[in-house]
C-alpha positions in Angstrom: 120.7 107.5 15.9 121.3 109.8 18.8 122.6 108.2 22.0 123.4 109.9 25.3 125.0 107.5 27.8 125.3 108.7 31.4 127.7 107.2 33.9 129.2 108.0 37.3 126.1 107.7 39.5 126.7 106.1 42.9 125.9 106.0 46.6 127.9 108.7 48.4 127.9 110.1 51.9 126.8 113.7 52.6 129.6 116.2 51.9 131.1 113.9 49.3 131.8 114.4 45.6 130.9 112.7 42.4 131.5 113.3 38.7 128.9 112.4 36.2 129.7 111.9 32.5 127.5 111.8 29.5 128.9 110.5 26.2 127.0 111.6 23.1 126.9 110.0 19.7 124.8 110.6 16.6 125.0 114.4 16.8 127.4 117.2 15.9 128.2 117.7 19.5 129.8 121.1 19.3 126.6 122.7 18.0 124.4 121.3 20.8 123.6 122.8 24.1 124.1 120.2 26.8 122.8 119.9 30.2 121.8 117.9 33.3 118.4 117.6 34.9 117.3 115.6 37.8 114.2 114.0 39.2 113.6 112.8 42.7 110.8 110.5 43.6 107.5 112.3 43.7 109.0 115.5 42.3 109.1 117.3 39.0 112.2 117.1 36.8 114.3 120.1 37.5 117.2 121.9 35.9 120.6 121.2 37.4 123.0 122.8 34.9 123.3 123.6 31.2 126.2 124.6 29.0 126.1 126.1 25.5 128.2 125.0 22.6 130.3 128.1 23.3 130.7 127.2 27.0 128.3 129.6 28.6 126.8 128.0 31.7 123.7 128.3 33.8 122.8 126.5 37.1 119.8 125.7 39.1 119.6 127.8 42.3 119.9 124.7 44.6 123.3 123.7 43.1 125.0 127.0 42.5 128.5 127.1 44.0 128.5 123.3 44.5 128.2 121.8 41.0 130.2 122.5 37.9 129.2 121.6 34.4 131.9 121.3 31.6 132.2 119.8 28.2 134.9 118.3 26.0 134.0 118.7 22.4 136.9 116.5 21.4 135.4 113.6 23.3 131.7 114.4 22.7 131.2 114.4 26.5 129.7 116.6 29.1 130.5 116.4 32.7 128.9 117.3 36.0 131.2 117.7 39.0 129.2 117.6 42.2 130.8 118.7 45.4 129.4 119.1 49.0 126.6 116.7 48.2 123.5 116.8 50.3 120.7 114.2 50.9 118.4 116.4 48.9 120.6 115.9 45.8 119.4 112.3 45.7 117.7 111.8 42.3 118.0 110.3 38.9 120.2 112.6 36.8 119.5 112.9 33.1 121.7 114.2 30.4 120.1 116.3 27.7 121.2 117.5 24.3 119.3 120.4 22.7 119.8 122.1 19.3 116.4 123.7 19.1 113.0 123.4 20.7 112.1 120.5 18.4 115.5 118.8 18.6 116.0 117.6 22.1 117.4 114.2 23.2 117.5 112.6 26.7 119.7 110.0 28.2 118.4 107.1 30.2 119.5 108.5 33.6 121.9 107.6 36.3 121.1 107.3 40.0 122.8 109.5 42.6 122.0 108.6 46.2 123.4 110.8 49.0 123.0 109.0 52.3 125.0 108.2 55.4 
C-alpha cells in the first residue's frame, strides 16, 4: 500500500521560512517523480515544484527563486524548503508521487498559513 505522509506545515509570519517533508512508503522511491502541489480556499490546485528520479526540477512561476525542492532517495523522502513566504503562499500543500499517468499517488496534505 502506497503512503505519502507530509509534515512540517505551520503558521509562519511573512518573510519566514518552512521546510515540508514527505515520507513515502510502498513504492520504489528512486523511480518516482515527486512533487508538491498546493490548493488555497476557492482556488484550483496548482503546481509548486517537482523533481524527477534523477534530480531534475521544475517550479511554478509564483515560487521560483524562493522555494527549493530536494529528495533523499536513502530516506524515501522529498523536501520543500520555502523561503520569503508571503500571505498568498497560504494553502494546503500536497505531496505527489508519479511513475506514469496511470500511477499517481497523493498525500493527505499539510496546512501552511502565512500571516502576521
